[in-house]
N, C-alpha and C positions, 0 to 999 in steps of 0.2 A: 465723268464719274457722277452721274446723276441718278438718283432713285426717286425720292419724293422731295418736294419743295418744303423747306421749313417755314415757319411763320416769319416773314421778312418785314413785318411792320416795325419801323424803328420806334424807340421810346420817344415820348413827347418832349422830354427835356434832355439836352445834351449834357455830357459829363465834362469834368475839367480836363484840359489838355494833358494827356498822359502817354501819348504815342509818338514814337519816332518812325516816320515812314522812310523806307530805304528802297530806292529804285535803281537797279543796274541798267545802264543804257549804252548800247553799242550800235551806232548807226540807226537811231530812232527818230530822225528828224520829222517823219510823217505823223508821229503819234505822241511825242513827249509832251507837247504843250497841253493836249487834252488830258493826259494822265495827271500832270502836275496841277492843273486847274481843278480837276475833280478831287484831288487830295487837299487842296487849299480850302475847299468848301466844307471840310470835315472839322468841326470845332474841337474835336478830341485830339487832333494831330498838332503836337507842339512844334515839330520841325519836320521838314522834308529834305532828305539827303539824296540828291541825284548823283550817282557814281558814274562818271563818264569813262567807259571802258575802251579807251583808245579809238574813239569814233573818227571816221574819215569824212563824215558829212557835217551838217550844220547843227548837230545835236547840242554841243556845248554852247554855241552861239545863241541858240534859242533859249536855253536855260538861263544864260546870263541876262537876256532881255527880260525874262520872267521874274528874275530876282528883284528888279526895280519896283515891281508891284506886289511881290510876295516876300515880305521881310523874313519869314521863317524858312525860306528856301536857301539851301546851300549846294554848291557844286563841288564835288570831289573828283580827283583824277587818279586813275590807276597808272601803274608803271607796267613793266613787262610781267606777264603771268609767271609766277614762280613754278619751278619744276614740280610736277606731281599735282598741280591744281588745274581745275577747269576755270576758264575765264570768268564766268558768272559767279562762281563760288568765291573767287578772289575778290571780285568787286563788292559783293554784298557783305563779305567779312570785313572789308575796309570800312564800309558804311556802318556796320554794327559797332566797330571799335570807336567811331566818332560820335555815335548816338548818345543822347543824354537822358532819355525818358525810361520809365519803368516797363513800358511795352514796346516791342519792336514789330513793325509791320513790314514784311517783305512783299513787294508787289512788282509786277512787270510793267515796262513802259507802254505796253499796248492795252493795259487794263484801265478802265474808267469806273470809279466808285460812284454809286448813286447816293443822293442825299440820305444821311442817317446810317450809312454803311458801318462806320467805325463805332458809332454808338450802339448799333445792334450787336457788333462783335463783342464789345465790352459787356453788354447785357448778358449775352450767351455765356461768356466767361464767368460772370458772377453767379448766374443761375446754375451752372453745371460744375463750378469749382474747377474749371479747365485752365490749364497753363498754356495750351496751344489751340488756337481756333483757326480753321481754314475753310474757305468756301471754294467750291468748284464753280467757276464763273458761268454766267449766261453767255453762250457762244454766238457771236454775230457772224452770219454767213451771207455772202453776197454773190459770189461766182458759182457756177455749176459744180466745180470741183470741191469747193468748200461745203456746199450743200450735200454733196455725195459723201465725202470722206469723214468730215468732222462729226456729224451725228452718228455715223456707223461706229467710229472709234469709241465715242463716249458711251454708246450703248454696250459695247463689248467691255469697256473698263468698269461699267456699273456691275458687271458680273464678277469682276475680280476684286473690287473695292466696295464693300457694302458699308454704307454709313452706319447702320446699326451695329455692325461688328466692330468698326473702328471706334465708335463711341462707347462701347461696352468695356469697362475696365477689366473684366475677367477674360476678355478675348485677346489673343496675341495680335490680331489684325491691326495694322497701323498704316495710315496714308494721310497725305496732305497735298494741297495744290499750291505751288509757288507763286501763282498769280495773285493769291491773297493768303498769306500765311502770317498770322499774328501770334507772337509768343512772348511770355514774360521774360524780361531780361535775366532774372535770376535763373529761370529754367534754361534759357539759352546758354548761359555760362556753365550751368551744371552739366549739361550734356556735351560741352566742348564746342558749341556753335559750329559754324561752317569749317572751322579748322579740323573738326573731327570727321568731316566727309569731303575733303578737298578735291578728290578726283571723281566723285559721284556725279554721273550725268543726271540722275533723278535725285537731286539733293533734297528736295522737299519730302519725298517718301523716306529717304534715309534719315532725315532729322526726326520725322514722326516716329520711326521705329526706335530711334535712340531715346526719344522722350518717353515713349510708352514702356520701354524696357527699364527706364529709370523710375517707373512708378508714377509718372505724371499723367494727369487726365487730358485726353484729347477730345476735341469736338470738331467734326467734319460734316459739312452739309452742303446743300444746293445754294448757289449764289444768285438764284433767280430774283431779280428786283434789288439786288445788293451790289453786285459788281458784274460788269460786262466786258467782254474781250473779243476783238477780231484778231485772231492769232496770226493769220497769214494773209498777205496781200498779193501773192504770186504763187503759181503752181510750184515753181522751183523751191521757194521758201517752205511751202507746206510739205513737200516731199522730203527736204532736208530735215525739217523739224521732227517729223514722225520717224524718219529713218534713224535719227539720233536716239529716240526715246522708246519706240514701240516694243522692241525686243525685250527690254527689261520690264516694261509695264505688264506684258502678258505672262511673265514668269521667268524670263531670262535663261531658257534652256531649249535645246533643239526639240525635245519632246513637247514642251509647251507650244512651240511654233506649230508643230504638226497637229497638235490637238486643235489649235485655233483654225488652221486651214481645213481640217476635217469637219469642224462644226459650222464654219461660216460659208464655205463654198457649196452651192446647191448641186451636189454630185449627181443625185438621182435625176433631177430634171435635165441636167446637161447630158447624161448618158442616154436618156430617152430621146432627146433632140438629135443626138448623133445617130441613134438607132433608126430614127425616122427617115433617114436617107434610104433605108431598105424596107422598113415597115411603116407606112404612112400613119397608122393609128398611134404609133409611138410619139410622133410629133405632137399630136393633139394632147396626149397624156402629159408629155413634157411641159407644154405650155400651161396646162392646168396646174401641175405641181409647182411650176415657177410662180404662177399667180398667187397660189396659197402662201408660198414663202414670202412673196412681196407684201401681201396683206398682213401677214404675221409681223413683218418688219415695220409696217405702218403703225400697228398697235404698240410695238415696242418703242418707237421714236416718240409717239404721243405720250406714253408714260414717262418718258425722259424729257418732256417739255419742248419737243421740236414739232414743227407743223406736220400734220398727217400727210399733206400733199408731197412731202419729200420722198414718199414711196416711189415716185417716178424715177428717182435716182438710185434705186436699189441695185440694178445690174452694174452700173459704173462704180457704185460704192463697194460692192464685193470685189470687183477687179482691182480697184485702187488699193483696197485694204490688203488683199492677198499680195499685191506687188510690193507695197511699201513694207509690209511685215517681212517678206523674204529679203528685201534689200537691207532692212535693219539687222536681220539675222546675219547676213553675209558681212555687213560692215563690222559687227561686233566680233565675228569670228576672225576677221582680218586685223582687229585691234584698233581701228580708227574710223571716225566718221567726220564729216565736214559740217561746220555751223558758223555762219556769219563771217566767212573769210578765214576761219581758223580750222586747223585740223585738230580734232579732239581725240585724245587717246582713250580707249575704252578697254575694259577687260571683262571676260565672261564672269558672271556671278560665281563666287567661290574660288576663283583663280587667284593665285598670289599676285600682289601688286608690285 
């Protein structure tokens, strides 16, 4: 969800500790230490609450070791997920109930904050009288499938979630990214916190909508130079993650899915390439049209702060996007998707819960 990068230069002097950082963690042994250490380097964070969500790996053990050198770090444990709740929402709600600071920062275990990140967030809050501040993190991509799908998805989401519209109090548009979502405690309580969106797969967007509907100011922008995330470390995890979220992100209706497929798949070049089996000149035209689409994509990812050379992944990006969007649609129609070893019940937007 990136359009233009905000001024990410942190203020020269840090502010007094006034933030409780809340990190839900389910089987995050590969990343939890880096996340906690990046939070511990933020002077504005008064406490770090890691909520271990029934991990079966060494997540809790790693956090316990970190507590010895990070006095303001605490480890909380969830029990069974209550009926009608998504596991992550239950975990962060537990953390929010235990938090003591006037600001709550919800962040994911795979997120790493750059120095000055929370100072910058507090500065933005003060300058804009905002009660909710969220950054769309800089995305770290290493494998071919990450370089294919991640930039393509975020370029599409930039068309659905405009920073300017979200930040305009007169616009009904609302969005946030749960990888860095900071909200005033009073505002969080006013809108009912995560208890008001217990079954929402996109709890970040749902909270932002409730906050804006309550008349609170939002600020949403690029996290380039502020927070970075490598979201997925395997193809299976990447597929599951976007299968869980993408249908709702693009609009949450069959018509929205078909509009996305219509606008993203290069139908004319593909038709010409097929026609080329009978009319050779059509192959040449199809290749030319495809190269134009690829170059246009290169300009788009550059505007969204991804390397231009990622255009070489255009064709697999389209294929992966179309595939996972259709899988997300089918999963939501069936009423369930899988995530981190759990089956998540989902409902179509507007359907009774």
